[in-house]
Each structure stands twice: as structure tokens, then as C-alpha cells.
DSSP file (Angstrom, degrees, kcal/mol; ACC not computed):
  #  RESIDUE AA STRUCTURE BP1 BP2  ACC     N-H-->O    O-->H-N    N-H-->O    O-->H-N    TCO  KAPPA ALPHA  PHI   PSI    X-CA   Y-CA   Z-CA
    1    1 A M     >        0   0    0      0, 0.0     4,-2.2     0, 0.0     5,-0.2   0.000 360.0 360.0 360.0 -42.9   -4.7  -29.4   39.7
    2    2 A K  H  >  +     0   0    0      1,-0.2     4,-2.9     2,-0.2     5,-0.2   0.869 360.0  55.2 -62.5 -35.4   -8.2  -28.2   38.8
    3    3 A T  H  > S+     0   0    0      2,-0.2     4,-2.6     1,-0.2    -1,-0.2   0.912 108.0  47.9 -65.0 -42.1   -7.0  -24.6   39.1
    4    4 A K  H  > S+     0   0    0      2,-0.2     4,-2.3     1,-0.2    -2,-0.2   0.919 114.3  46.6 -63.7 -43.2   -4.1  -25.2   36.7
    5    5 A T  H  X S+     0   0    0     -4,-2.2     4,-2.4     2,-0.2    -2,-0.2   0.924 113.3  48.2 -65.0 -44.4   -6.5  -26.8   34.2
    6    6 A L  H  X S+     0   0    0     -4,-2.9     4,-2.7     1,-0.2    -2,-0.2   0.899 110.9  51.9 -63.3 -40.0   -9.1  -24.1   34.6
    7    7 A S  H  X S+     0   0    0     -4,-2.6     4,-2.9    -5,-0.2    -1,-0.2   0.910 110.0  48.8 -62.1 -42.1   -6.3  -21.5   34.1
    8    8 A K  H  X S+     0   0    0     -4,-2.3     4,-2.8     2,-0.2    -2,-0.2   0.903 111.8  48.9 -64.3 -40.7   -5.2  -23.2   30.9
    9    9 A V  H  X S+     0   0    0     -4,-2.4     4,-2.5     2,-0.2    -2,-0.2   0.924 113.9  45.8 -65.1 -43.9   -8.7  -23.3   29.6
   10   10 A I  H  X S+     0   0    0     -4,-2.7     4,-2.8     2,-0.2    -2,-0.2   0.933 113.7  49.1 -64.8 -44.8   -9.3  -19.7   30.4
   11   11 A L  H  X S+     0   0    0     -4,-2.9     4,-2.8     1,-0.2     5,-0.2   0.926 112.4  48.1 -59.3 -45.5   -6.0  -18.7   28.9
   12   12 A A  H  X S+     0   0    0     -4,-2.8     4,-2.9     1,-0.2     5,-0.2   0.906 112.2  49.6 -61.9 -41.7   -6.7  -20.7   25.7
   13   13 A A  H  X S+     0   0    0     -4,-2.5     4,-2.8     2,-0.2    -2,-0.2   0.916 112.2  47.5 -64.4 -42.3  -10.2  -19.1   25.5
   14   14 A V  H  X S+     0   0    0     -4,-2.8     4,-2.1     2,-0.2    -2,-0.2   0.935 114.6  46.3 -64.0 -45.6   -8.8  -15.6   25.9
   15   15 A L  H  X S+     0   0    0     -4,-2.8     4,-2.0    -5,-0.2    -2,-0.2   0.926 115.8  45.3 -63.2 -44.9   -6.1  -16.3   23.3
   16   16 A M  H  X S+     0   0    0     -4,-2.9     4,-3.1     2,-0.2     5,-0.3   0.896 110.7  52.7 -67.1 -40.2   -8.5  -17.9   20.8
   17   17 A S  H  X S+     0   0    0     -4,-2.8     4,-2.7    -5,-0.2    -1,-0.2   0.893 109.7  50.1 -65.2 -36.0  -11.1  -15.2   21.3
   18   18 A G  H  X S+     0   0    0     -4,-2.1     4,-2.0    -5,-0.2    -1,-0.2   0.904 112.8  46.9 -64.2 -40.9   -8.4  -12.5   20.5
   19   19 A F  H  X S+     0   0    0     -4,-2.0     4,-1.9     2,-0.2    -2,-0.2   0.934 115.3  44.9 -65.6 -47.4   -7.4  -14.4   17.4
   20   20 A V  H  X S+     0   0    0     -4,-3.1     4,-2.8     1,-0.2     5,-0.2   0.916 113.2  49.8 -65.7 -43.0  -10.9  -14.9   16.2
   21   21 A S  H  X S+     0   0    0     -4,-2.7     4,-2.0    -5,-0.3    -1,-0.2   0.887 109.4  52.3 -66.5 -35.0  -12.0  -11.3   16.9
   22   22 A A  H  < S+     0   0    0     -4,-2.0     4,-0.3    -5,-0.2    -1,-0.2   0.907 115.2  41.3 -64.2 -39.7   -8.9  -10.0   15.1
   23   23 A A  H  < S+     0   0    0     -4,-1.9     3,-0.4     1,-0.2    -2,-0.2   0.862 123.9  36.5 -75.8 -35.9   -9.7  -12.1   12.0
   24   24 A S  H  < S+     0   0    0     -4,-2.8    -2,-0.2     1,-0.2    -1,-0.2   0.603 100.4  75.2 -95.1 -10.9  -13.5  -11.4   12.1
   25   25 A A     <  +     0   0    0     -4,-2.0     2,-0.2    -5,-0.2    -1,-0.2   0.570  67.1 115.1 -78.0  -8.0  -13.5   -7.8   13.3
   26   26 A L        -     0   0    0     -3,-0.4     2,-0.1    -4,-0.3    -3,-0.0  -0.435  60.4-140.5 -67.2 128.4  -12.4   -6.5    9.9
   27   27 A T     >  -     0   0    0     -2,-0.2     4,-2.5     1,-0.1     5,-0.2  -0.427  22.1-112.2 -82.4 164.2  -15.0   -4.3    8.3
   28   28 A T  H  > S+     0   0    0      1,-0.2     4,-2.6     2,-0.2     5,-0.2   0.888 120.0  53.2 -61.2 -39.1  -15.8   -4.5    4.6
   29   29 A A  H  > S+     0   0    0      2,-0.2     4,-2.4     1,-0.2    -1,-0.2   0.900 109.2  48.5 -64.3 -40.3  -14.4   -1.0    4.2
   30   30 A E  H  > S+     0   0    0      2,-0.2     4,-2.3     1,-0.2    -2,-0.2   0.929 112.2  48.0 -65.7 -44.6  -11.1   -2.0    5.9
   31   31 A A  H  X S+     0   0    0     -4,-2.5     4,-2.2     1,-0.2    -2,-0.2   0.923 113.3  48.4 -61.1 -44.2  -10.8   -5.1    3.7
   32   32 A S  H  X S+     0   0    0     -4,-2.6     4,-2.6     1,-0.2     5,-0.2   0.894 109.9  52.5 -63.6 -39.9  -11.5   -3.0    0.6
   33   33 A S  H  X S+     0   0    0     -4,-2.4     4,-2.6     2,-0.2    -1,-0.2   0.907 109.4  49.1 -63.0 -42.0   -8.9   -0.4    1.7
   34   34 A I  H  X S+     0   0    0     -4,-2.3     4,-1.9     2,-0.2    -2,-0.2   0.949 114.1  44.4 -62.2 -49.4   -6.2   -3.0    2.2
   35   35 A L  H  X S+     0   0    0     -4,-2.2     4,-1.3     1,-0.2    -2,-0.2   0.882 115.8  46.9 -66.7 -38.5   -6.8   -4.6   -1.2
   36   36 A F  H  X S+     0   0    0     -4,-2.6     4,-2.3    -5,-0.2    -1,-0.2   0.918 109.7  54.0 -67.6 -42.5   -7.0   -1.3   -3.0
   37   37 A M  H  X S+     0   0    0     -4,-2.6     4,-2.6    -5,-0.2     5,-0.2   0.854 102.1  59.0 -63.1 -33.9   -3.9    0.0   -1.3
   38   38 A K  H  X S+     0   0    0     -4,-1.9     4,-1.8     1,-0.2    -1,-0.2   0.946 111.5  40.4 -57.9 -46.8   -1.9   -3.0   -2.5
   39   39 A Q  H  X S+     0   0    0     -4,-1.3     4,-2.4     2,-0.2    -2,-0.2   0.809 111.8  55.9 -75.9 -28.1   -2.7   -2.1   -6.1
   40   40 A E  H  X S+     0   0    0     -4,-2.3     4,-1.9     2,-0.2    -1,-0.2   0.903 109.9  46.4 -67.6 -39.2   -2.2    1.6   -5.5
   41   41 A E  H  X S+     0   0    0     -4,-2.6     4,-2.4     2,-0.2    -2,-0.2   0.874 111.8  52.1 -67.4 -36.6    1.3    0.8   -4.2
   42   42 A K  H  X S+     0   0    0     -4,-1.8     4,-3.3    -5,-0.2     5,-0.3   0.898 105.7  55.0 -64.5 -40.6    1.9   -1.5   -7.2
   43   43 A L  H  X S+     0   0    0     -4,-2.4     4,-2.7     2,-0.2     5,-0.3   0.942 109.3  46.9 -58.0 -47.5    0.8    1.3   -9.5
   44   44 A A  H  X S+     0   0    0     -4,-1.9     4,-2.6     1,-0.2     5,-0.2   0.946 114.6  46.6 -59.9 -48.6    3.5    3.6   -8.0
   45   45 A R  H  X S+     0   0    0     -4,-2.4     4,-2.4     1,-0.2    -2,-0.2   0.938 114.7  46.3 -59.6 -47.6    6.1    0.9   -8.2
   46   46 A D  H  X S+     0   0    0     -4,-3.3     4,-2.2     2,-0.2    -1,-0.2   0.891 113.1  48.4 -66.5 -40.1    5.3    0.0  -11.8
   47   47 A V  H  X S+     0   0    0     -4,-2.7     4,-2.7    -5,-0.3     5,-0.2   0.936 112.8  48.8 -63.3 -45.4    5.1    3.6  -13.0
   48   48 A Y  H  X S+     0   0    0     -4,-2.6     4,-2.2    -5,-0.3    -2,-0.2   0.877 110.8  50.2 -65.3 -36.6    8.4    4.4  -11.3
   49   49 A Q  H  X S+     0   0    0     -4,-2.4     4,-2.2    -5,-0.2    -1,-0.2   0.920 112.2  47.6 -65.5 -42.1   10.0    1.3  -12.9
   50   50 A A  H  X S+     0   0    0     -4,-2.2     4,-1.6     1,-0.2    -2,-0.2   0.905 114.1  46.5 -64.7 -41.2    8.8    2.2  -16.3
   51   51 A L  H  X S+     0   0    0     -4,-2.7     4,-2.8     2,-0.2     5,-0.4   0.823 110.0  53.1 -74.4 -29.7    9.9    5.8  -15.9
   52   52 A Y  H  X S+     0   0    0     -4,-2.2     4,-2.6    -5,-0.2    -1,-0.2   0.918 108.2  51.3 -65.7 -42.5   13.3    4.7  -14.6
   53   53 A A  H  < S+     0   0    0     -4,-2.2    -2,-0.2     1,-0.2    -1,-0.2   0.864 116.2  42.2 -61.4 -35.3   13.7    2.5  -17.7
   54   54 A K  H  < S+     0   0    0     -4,-1.6    -2,-0.2    -5,-0.1    -1,-0.2   0.911 133.2  15.9 -76.8 -44.5   12.8    5.5  -19.9
   55   55 A W  H  < S-     0   0    0     -4,-2.8    -3,-0.2     2,-0.1    -2,-0.2   0.650  82.1-137.8-111.7 -19.4   14.9    8.2  -18.2
   56   56 A G     <  +     0   0    0     -4,-2.6     2,-0.4    -5,-0.4    -4,-0.2   0.677  44.0 159.0  68.8  16.5   17.4    6.4  -15.9
   57   57 A H    >>  -     0   0    0     -6,-0.4     3,-1.3     1,-0.1     4,-1.0  -0.627  41.2-140.2 -78.8 125.7   16.8    9.0  -13.1
   58   58 A V  H 3> S+     0   0    0     -2,-0.4     4,-2.8     1,-0.3     5,-0.3   0.752  95.2  69.6 -60.9 -28.0   17.9    7.4   -9.8
   59   59 A T  H 3> S+     0   0    0      1,-0.2     4,-2.3     2,-0.2    -1,-0.3   0.898  99.6  49.8 -57.9 -39.9   14.9    8.8   -7.9
   60   60 A F  H <> S+     0   0    0     -3,-1.3     4,-2.1     2,-0.2    -1,-0.2   0.919 111.6  47.6 -65.3 -42.9   12.6    6.5   -9.8
   61   61 A A  H  X S+     0   0    0     -4,-1.0     4,-1.6     2,-0.2    -2,-0.2   0.933 113.8  46.8 -64.0 -46.5   14.8    3.5   -9.0
   62   62 A N  H  X S+     0   0    0     -4,-2.8     4,-1.5     1,-0.2    -2,-0.2   0.919 115.5  43.9 -63.4 -44.7   15.1    4.3   -5.3
   63   63 A I  H  X S+     0   0    0     -4,-2.3     4,-2.6    -5,-0.3    -1,-0.2   0.825 106.5  60.6 -75.3 -29.7   11.5    4.9   -4.7
   64   64 A A  H  X S+     0   0    0     -4,-2.1     4,-1.7    -5,-0.2    -1,-0.2   0.899 104.6  50.9 -60.2 -39.3   10.4    1.9   -6.8
   65   65 A V  H  X S+     0   0    0     -4,-1.6     4,-1.6     1,-0.2    -2,-0.2   0.914 110.5  48.9 -62.9 -42.8   12.3   -0.2   -4.3
   66   66 A S  H  X S+     0   0    0     -4,-1.5     4,-2.0     1,-0.2    -2,-0.2   0.887 107.0  55.0 -64.1 -40.0   10.5    1.5   -1.4
   67   67 A E  H  X S+     0   0    0     -4,-2.6     4,-2.4     1,-0.2    -1,-0.2   0.853 104.1  55.1 -63.7 -33.8    7.1    1.0   -3.1
   68   68 A Q  H  X S+     0   0    0     -4,-1.7     4,-2.4     2,-0.2    -1,-0.2   0.907 106.5  50.8 -64.2 -40.1    7.9   -2.8   -3.2
   69   69 A R  H  X S+     0   0    0     -4,-1.6     4,-2.2     2,-0.2    -2,-0.2   0.882 108.4  52.7 -63.7 -36.8    8.5   -2.7    0.5
   70   70 A H  H  X S+     0   0    0     -4,-2.0     4,-2.2     2,-0.2    -2,-0.2   0.924 108.7  49.6 -62.7 -43.7    5.1   -0.9    0.9
   71   71 A M  H  X S+     0   0    0     -4,-2.4     4,-2.5     1,-0.2    -2,-0.2   0.911 109.4  52.1 -60.8 -41.6    3.5   -3.7   -1.1
   72   72 A D  H  X S+     0   0    0     -4,-2.4     4,-1.5     2,-0.2    -1,-0.2   0.888 107.9  51.7 -61.9 -39.8    5.2   -6.3    1.1
   73   73 A A  H  X S+     0   0    0     -4,-2.2     4,-1.2     2,-0.2    -1,-0.2   0.911 110.9  47.1 -63.9 -42.1    3.8   -4.5    4.2
   74   74 A V  H  X S+     0   0    0     -4,-2.2     4,-2.5     1,-0.2     3,-0.2   0.870 105.8  59.8 -67.8 -35.5    0.3   -4.6    2.7
   75   75 A D  H  X S+     0   0    0     -4,-2.5     4,-2.5     1,-0.2    -1,-0.2   0.869  99.9  57.5 -57.8 -35.5    0.8   -8.3    1.9
   76   76 A G  H  X S+     0   0    0     -4,-1.5     4,-2.5     2,-0.2    -1,-0.2   0.890 107.6  46.3 -61.9 -39.3    1.3   -8.8    5.6
   77   77 A L  H  X S+     0   0    0     -4,-1.2     4,-2.5    -3,-0.2    -2,-0.2   0.896 109.7  54.0 -68.1 -40.4   -2.1   -7.4    6.2
   78   78 A I  H  <>S+     0   0    0     -4,-2.5     5,-2.5     1,-0.2     4,-0.3   0.917 113.7  42.4 -60.2 -43.0   -3.6   -9.5    3.5
   79   79 A A  H ><5S+     0   0    0     -4,-2.5     3,-1.1     3,-0.2    -2,-0.2   0.928 112.4  53.5 -68.5 -45.4   -2.2  -12.6    5.1
   80   80 A R  H 3<5S+     0   0    0     -4,-2.5    -2,-0.2     1,-0.3    -1,-0.2   0.898 118.0  35.7 -56.6 -43.4   -3.1  -11.5    8.6
   81   81 A Y  T 3<5S-     0   0    0     -4,-2.5    -1,-0.3    -5,-0.1    -2,-0.2   0.320 108.2-123.1 -97.2   7.3   -6.7  -11.0    7.7
   82   82 A R  T < 5 +     0   0    0     -3,-1.1    -3,-0.2    -4,-0.3     2,-0.2   0.889  50.8 165.8  53.8  47.2   -6.9  -13.9    5.2
   83   83 A L      < -     0   0    0     -5,-2.5     2,-0.7    -6,-0.2    -1,-0.2  -0.550  41.3-113.9 -88.8 157.8   -8.0  -11.7    2.3
   84   84 A T        -     0   0    0     -2,-0.2     2,-0.6     2,-0.0    -5,-0.0  -0.844  27.6-149.9 -94.9 116.2   -7.9  -12.9   -1.3
   85   85 A D        +     0   0    0     -2,-0.7   -50,-0.0     1,-0.1   -10,-0.0  -0.764  19.4 177.8 -90.6 118.6   -5.4  -10.8   -3.2
   86   86 A T        +     0   0    0     -2,-0.6    -1,-0.1     2,-0.1    -2,-0.0   0.186  32.1 137.4-103.2  15.0   -6.3  -10.4   -6.9
   87   87 A T        -     0   0    0      1,-0.1     7,-0.1     7,-0.1     2,-0.1  -0.464  56.1-123.9 -66.0 122.3   -3.3   -8.2   -7.7
   88   88 A P        -     0   0    0      0, 0.0     5,-0.2     0, 0.0     4,-0.1  -0.386   6.9-142.4 -64.5 143.9   -1.9   -9.3  -11.1
   89   89 A K  S    S+     0   0    0      2,-0.1     2,-0.1    -2,-0.1     3,-0.1   0.831  73.9  97.2 -73.5 -33.0    1.8  -10.2  -11.0
   90   90 A E  S >  S-     0   0    0      1,-0.1     3,-1.5     2,-0.1     2,-0.0  -0.338  85.5-108.2 -64.7 132.2    2.5   -8.6  -14.4
   91   91 A A  T 3  S+     0   0    0      1,-0.2    -1,-0.1    -2,-0.1     3,-0.1  -0.317 101.4  18.2 -59.5 138.1    3.9   -5.1  -14.3
   92   92 A G  T 3  S+     0   0    0      1,-0.2     2,-0.4   -50,-0.2    -1,-0.2   0.591  98.5 115.3  78.0  11.0    1.4   -2.4  -15.4
   93   93 A K    <   +     0   0    0     -3,-1.5     2,-0.3    -5,-0.2    -1,-0.2  -0.944  36.9 172.6-118.3 138.0   -1.7   -4.7  -14.9
   94   94 A F        -     0   0    0     -2,-0.4    -7,-0.1    -7,-0.1     6,-0.1  -0.972  35.5-142.9-142.2 150.5   -4.4   -4.0  -12.4
   95   95 A T  S    S+     0   0    0     -2,-0.3    -1,-0.1    -7,-0.1     3,-0.1   0.665  87.2  80.5 -88.4 -17.3   -7.8   -5.4  -11.5
   96   96 A Y  S >> S-     0   0    0      1,-0.2     4,-2.2   -60,-0.1     3,-0.7  -0.811  73.8-150.1 -89.3 117.1   -9.2   -2.0  -10.7
   97   97 A P  H 3> S+     0   0    0      0, 0.0     4,-2.6     0, 0.0     5,-0.2   0.858  95.5  55.5 -56.5 -37.1  -10.2   -0.3  -14.0
   98   98 A E  H 3> S+     0   0    0      1,-0.2     4,-1.9     2,-0.2     5,-0.1   0.858 109.4  46.7 -66.5 -33.3   -9.5    3.2  -12.6
   99   99 A L  H <> S+     0   0    0     -3,-0.7     4,-2.7     2,-0.2    -1,-0.2   0.859 110.8  52.5 -74.3 -35.2   -6.0    2.2  -11.6
  100  100 A Q  H  X S+     0   0    0     -4,-2.2     4,-2.3     2,-0.2    -2,-0.2   0.941 112.4  44.9 -63.3 -46.1   -5.4    0.6  -15.0
  101  101 A A  H  X S+     0   0    0     -4,-2.6     4,-2.3     1,-0.2    -2,-0.2   0.903 113.8  50.0 -64.4 -40.8   -6.5    3.8  -16.8
  102  102 A L  H  X S+     0   0    0     -4,-1.9     4,-2.8    -5,-0.2     5,-0.2   0.918 109.2  51.2 -65.2 -43.3   -4.4    5.9  -14.4
  103  103 A Y  H  X S+     0   0    0     -4,-2.7     4,-2.6     1,-0.2     5,-0.3   0.952 111.1  48.2 -56.9 -50.4   -1.3    3.8  -14.9
  104  104 A D  H  X S+     0   0    0     -4,-2.3     4,-1.9     1,-0.2    -1,-0.2   0.906 114.4  45.9 -58.6 -44.0   -1.6    4.1  -18.7
  105  105 A Q  H  X S+     0   0    0     -4,-2.3     4,-2.7     2,-0.2    -1,-0.2   0.911 113.2  48.8 -66.1 -43.1   -2.1    7.9  -18.5
  106  106 A L  H  X S+     0   0    0     -4,-2.8     4,-2.9     2,-0.2    -2,-0.2   0.895 111.6  47.9 -69.2 -39.7    0.8    8.4  -16.1
  107  107 A V  H  X S+     0   0    0     -4,-2.6     4,-1.2    -5,-0.2    -1,-0.2   0.913 113.2  49.4 -66.1 -40.8    3.3    6.3  -18.1
  108  108 A A  H  < S+     0   0    0     -4,-1.9     3,-0.4    -5,-0.3     4,-0.3   0.941 115.1  43.4 -62.8 -46.7    2.3    8.1  -21.3
  109  109 A L  H >< S+     0   0    0     -4,-2.7     3,-1.5     1,-0.2     4,-0.5   0.927 113.6  50.9 -64.3 -44.9    2.6   11.5  -19.6
  110  110 A G  H 3< S+     0   0    0     -4,-2.9     7,-0.4     1,-0.3     3,-0.3   0.674 102.2  62.6 -68.3 -16.6    5.9   10.6  -17.9
  111  111 A S  T 3< S+     0   0    0     -4,-1.2    -1,-0.3    -3,-0.4    -2,-0.2   0.542  89.1  70.4 -84.3  -7.0    7.4    9.4  -21.2
  112  112 A T  S <  S-     0   0    0     -3,-1.5     2,-0.3    -4,-0.3    -1,-0.2   0.806 115.5 -15.8 -82.7 -29.4    7.1   12.8  -22.8
  113  113 A S     >  -     0   0    0     -4,-0.5     4,-2.2    -3,-0.3    -1,-0.3  -0.970  58.9-113.0-166.0 158.6    9.9   14.5  -20.8
  114  114 A L  H  > S+     0   0    0     -2,-0.3     4,-2.6     2,-0.2     5,-0.2   0.895 118.1  55.2 -64.2 -39.4   11.9   14.0  -17.6
  115  115 A E  H  > S+     0   0    0      1,-0.2     4,-2.0     2,-0.2    -1,-0.2   0.927 109.8  45.8 -59.8 -44.6   10.2   17.0  -16.1
  116  116 A N  H  > S+     0   0    0      2,-0.2     4,-2.1     1,-0.2    -1,-0.2   0.876 110.2  55.0 -65.5 -36.8    6.8   15.5  -16.7
  117  117 A A  H  X S+     0   0    0     -4,-2.2     4,-1.7    -7,-0.4    -2,-0.2   0.926 109.5  45.7 -61.9 -44.8    8.1   12.2  -15.4
  118  118 A L  H  X S+     0   0    0     -4,-2.6     4,-1.9     1,-0.2    -1,-0.2   0.868 110.6  53.9 -66.6 -35.5    9.1   13.8  -12.1
  119  119 A A  H  X S+     0   0    0     -4,-2.0     4,-2.6    -5,-0.2    -1,-0.2   0.856 104.2  55.9 -65.2 -34.7    5.8   15.7  -12.0
  120  120 A V  H  X S+     0   0    0     -4,-2.1     4,-2.8     2,-0.2    -1,-0.2   0.905 105.0  52.8 -61.6 -41.6    4.1   12.3  -12.3
  121  121 A G  H  X S+     0   0    0     -4,-1.7     4,-2.3     2,-0.2    -2,-0.2   0.914 109.2  48.7 -59.3 -43.4    6.0   11.2   -9.2
  122  122 A V  H  X S+     0   0    0     -4,-1.9     4,-2.5     2,-0.2    -2,-0.2   0.936 112.1  49.1 -60.6 -47.2    4.7   14.2   -7.4
  123  123 A L  H  X S+     0   0    0     -4,-2.6     4,-2.4     1,-0.2    -2,-0.2   0.911 110.3  50.2 -61.0 -44.3    1.1   13.5   -8.5
  124  124 A I  H  X S+     0   0    0     -4,-2.8     4,-2.7     1,-0.2    -1,-0.2   0.935 112.9  46.1 -60.3 -46.4    1.3    9.8   -7.5
  125  125 A E  H  X S+     0   0    0     -4,-2.3     4,-2.4     2,-0.2    -1,-0.2   0.883 111.5  51.3 -68.4 -37.1    2.6   10.7   -4.0
  126  126 A Q  H  X S+     0   0    0     -4,-2.5     4,-2.2     2,-0.2    -1,-0.2   0.912 112.2  47.7 -62.2 -41.8    0.0   13.4   -3.5
  127  127 A T  H  X S+     0   0    0     -4,-2.4     4,-2.7    -5,-0.2    -2,-0.2   0.916 110.6  51.0 -65.6 -43.5   -2.7   11.0   -4.5
  128  128 A D  H  X S+     0   0    0     -4,-2.7     4,-2.9     1,-0.2     5,-0.3   0.922 109.8  50.8 -58.9 -44.3   -1.3    8.3   -2.2
  129  129 A I  H  X S+     0   0    0     -4,-2.4     4,-2.6     1,-0.2     5,-0.2   0.933 111.9  46.6 -60.1 -47.1   -1.3   10.8    0.7
  130  130 A E  H  X S+     0   0    0     -4,-2.2     4,-2.3     1,-0.2    -2,-0.2   0.924 114.6  47.0 -61.5 -45.1   -4.9   11.8    0.1
  131  131 A D  H  X S+     0   0    0     -4,-2.7     4,-2.4     2,-0.2    -2,-0.2   0.900 113.7  47.4 -66.2 -40.8   -6.1    8.2   -0.2
  132  132 A L  H  X S+     0   0    0     -4,-2.9     4,-2.7    -5,-0.2    -1,-0.2   0.908 111.5  50.6 -67.7 -41.5   -4.2    7.1    2.9
  133  133 A Q  H  X S+     0   0    0     -4,-2.6     4,-0.9    -5,-0.3    -2,-0.2   0.916 112.4  47.5 -61.6 -42.1   -5.5   10.0    4.9
  134  134 A A  H >X S+     0   0    0     -4,-2.3     3,-0.6    -5,-0.2     4,-0.5   0.920 112.9  48.4 -64.7 -43.6   -9.1    9.2    3.8
  135  135 A A  H >X S+     0   0    0     -4,-2.4     3,-1.6     1,-0.2     4,-1.4   0.906 105.6  57.6 -63.7 -41.7   -8.6    5.5    4.7
  136  136 A L  H 3< S+     0   0    0     -4,-2.7    -1,-0.2     1,-0.3    -2,-0.2   0.739  96.8  64.2 -63.9 -21.8   -7.2    6.3    8.1
  137  137 A K  H << S+     0   0    0     -4,-0.9    -1,-0.3    -3,-0.6    -2,-0.2   0.758 113.7  31.9 -70.1 -24.1  -10.4    8.2    9.0
  138  138 A T  H << S+     0   0    0     -3,-1.6     2,-0.4    -4,-0.5    -2,-0.2   0.576  97.0  96.2-110.3 -12.5  -12.4    5.1    8.7
  139  139 A I     <  +     0   0    0     -4,-1.4    -4,-0.0     1,-0.1     0, 0.0  -0.664  35.3 168.8 -87.9 131.2  -10.0    2.3    9.8
  140  140 A R        +     0   0    0     -2,-0.4     2,-0.4     5,-0.0    -1,-0.1   0.617  45.4 103.3-111.8 -19.6  -10.2    1.2   13.4
  141  141 A E     >  -     0   0    0      1,-0.1     4,-2.4  -116,-0.1     3,-0.4  -0.529  65.4-144.1 -70.5 121.3   -8.0   -1.9   13.4
  142  142 A R  H  > S+     0   0    0     -2,-0.4     4,-2.8     1,-0.2     5,-0.2   0.870  95.3  54.8 -57.6 -43.5   -4.6   -1.0   14.9
  143  143 A P  H  > S+     0   0    0      0, 0.0     4,-2.1     0, 0.0    -1,-0.2   0.895 112.2  44.6 -59.9 -37.3   -2.4   -3.2   12.6
  144  144 A I  H  > S+     0   0    0     -3,-0.4     4,-3.1     2,-0.2     5,-0.3   0.921 112.6  51.3 -70.4 -43.6   -4.0   -1.6    9.5
  145  145 A R  H  X S+     0   0    0     -4,-2.4     4,-2.4     1,-0.2    -1,-0.2   0.897 110.3  50.4 -59.4 -40.7   -3.6    1.9   11.0
  146  146 A N  H  X S+     0   0    0     -4,-2.8     4,-2.1     2,-0.2    -1,-0.2   0.945 113.9  42.9 -63.7 -48.6    0.1    1.2   11.8
  147  147 A V  H  X S+     0   0    0     -4,-2.1     4,-2.5     1,-0.2    -2,-0.2   0.941 116.3  47.2 -64.9 -46.9    0.9    0.0    8.3
  148  148 A F  H  X S+     0   0    0     -4,-3.1     4,-2.4     1,-0.2    -1,-0.2   0.868 110.1  54.0 -64.9 -34.9   -1.1    2.8    6.6
  149  149 A G  H  X S+     0   0    0     -4,-2.4     4,-2.2    -5,-0.3    -1,-0.2   0.904 109.5  47.9 -63.0 -40.8    0.5    5.3    8.9
  150  150 A N  H  X S+     0   0    0     -4,-2.1     4,-2.3     2,-0.2    -2,-0.2   0.897 111.0  50.7 -65.8 -40.2    3.9    4.0    7.8
  151  151 A L  H  X S+     0   0    0     -4,-2.5     4,-2.5     2,-0.2    -2,-0.2   0.900 108.7  52.7 -62.4 -40.0    2.9    4.2    4.2
  152  152 A L  H  X S+     0   0    0     -4,-2.4     4,-2.1     2,-0.2    -2,-0.2   0.929 108.9  48.6 -62.0 -46.0    1.7    7.8    4.7
  153  153 A N  H  X S+     0   0    0     -4,-2.2     4,-1.9     1,-0.2    -1,-0.2   0.906 111.3  51.1 -60.8 -41.0    5.1    8.7    6.2
  154  154 A G  H  X S+     0   0    0     -4,-2.3     4,-2.7     1,-0.2    -2,-0.2   0.901 107.4  52.9 -62.3 -41.1    6.8    7.1    3.2
  155  155 A S  H  X S+     0   0    0     -4,-2.5     4,-2.8     1,-0.2    -1,-0.2   0.877 106.4  52.6 -64.8 -37.1    4.7    9.0    0.8
  156  156 A Y  H  X S+     0   0    0     -4,-2.1     4,-2.1     2,-0.2    -1,-0.2   0.920 111.2  47.4 -62.1 -42.0    5.6   12.3    2.4
  157  157 A N  H  X S+     0   0    0     -4,-1.9     4,-2.1     2,-0.2    -2,-0.2   0.909 112.8  48.4 -64.6 -41.8    9.3   11.3    2.0
  158  158 A H  H  X S+     0   0    0     -4,-2.7     4,-2.8     2,-0.2     5,-0.3   0.909 109.4  52.9 -64.8 -42.0    8.7   10.3   -1.6
  159  159 A L  H  X S+     0   0    0     -4,-2.8     4,-2.5     1,-0.2    -1,-0.2   0.913 109.3  49.4 -59.3 -42.8    6.9   13.5   -2.3
  160  160 A A  H  X S+     0   0    0     -4,-2.1     4,-2.4     2,-0.2    -1,-0.2   0.898 111.1  50.1 -63.3 -40.3    9.8   15.5   -0.9
  161  161 A A  H  X S+     0   0    0     -4,-2.1     4,-2.3     2,-0.2    -2,-0.2   0.929 113.3  44.3 -66.1 -44.9   12.3   13.5   -3.1
  162  162 A F  H  X S+     0   0    0     -4,-2.8     4,-2.3     2,-0.2    -2,-0.2   0.893 113.3  51.4 -67.2 -38.3   10.3   14.1   -6.3
  163  163 A T  H  X S+     0   0    0     -4,-2.5     4,-1.9    -5,-0.3    -2,-0.2   0.918 111.3  47.7 -63.7 -43.1    9.8   17.7   -5.5
  164  164 A A  H  < S+     0   0    0     -4,-2.4    -2,-0.2     1,-0.2    -1,-0.2   0.907 112.9  48.6 -64.2 -41.2   13.5   18.2   -4.8
  165  165 A A  H  < S+     0   0    0     -4,-2.3    -2,-0.2     1,-0.2    -1,-0.2   0.868 111.1  51.0 -66.6 -35.7   14.4   16.4   -8.1
  166  166 A L  H  <        0   0    0     -4,-2.3    -1,-0.2     1,-0.2    -2,-0.2   0.856 360.0 360.0 -69.4 -35.4   11.8   18.5  -10.0
  167  167 A N     <        0   0    0     -4,-1.9    -1,-0.2    -5,-0.2    -2,-0.2   0.463 360.0 360.0 -83.1 360.0   13.3   21.8   -8.6
């Protein structure tokens, strides 16, 4: 009987220590990367929705749906690590001033012509790729690496779609 009880206590301790270490092992850089990436994915989605409304080009609609899935994946990390998400719900609004300025510039540029709009898509995806590659160099938590790796693969696919549409 004592062996079963001791086994349960050890098992519980191992399970709890894994849970606690996963929650507390997050570095400040990792937490910042997750929160920033949520809004960077939102920027892509919101720009693509605005440009779809302007031009009706199906590439924007399709990739905006994908960007929402990317946001949902990052939301999973936010929940897992119990982070506070300050992402505004309103389209085109961001808590990071640099993302707000970038959104405004990209929508303005993309509104001048369909060619410029598709070029904006290329620029967004190139930027996402660079940011994800940089983040992956510093992130050690496997769940974050997995999600960011998937986002990176998605951005390569989006870049190919915008490049093909532009050509």
C-alpha cells in the first residue's frame, strides 16, 4: 500500500513540476515574441481584409482566413503561458505604435493600385518571415518553436501566392 501511495505522490510531483516549469520557464523575450507575433499576424489579416474590400482579389480573402488561423494558434500560446493579451479587437488597431504606423502606411499604399496591393502582401510576408526567423533564434520553448515554425511555413506559402498573383 505504501508503494502505491508513494508512486502516486511521485507521479503527482513529476506532473506538477512539469506543469509549473512549463508555465514559469518562459523568458521575457519569449513572452514578448508571442504577444508581438499576435499583433503582427493581426496586422496581416487586417491589411488583407481592407485590401480585399478595396480590390476584391481572392488572394487577399484566402490569406486573411489563414492569418486568422495564425492568430488563433498564437492565442493558444497566450493561454498556455497565461499571458495578458492587449490586442485590440477592432480591425486596424494595434497597441504597438510601430505596427499601427505600418498598418496605416500599407493600407494607404495598397489602396493606390492592385499591383501595389499585391506588393504590400509580398512585403508583409517577407517581414513576417524575417521576424519569425529572428524570434526562432532566441526561443527555446518547444511549443512556441512549433507554432512559430508553422507560422513561418505559412508565410512562405503566402509569399509564393502573392508573388504568383503579382506576376
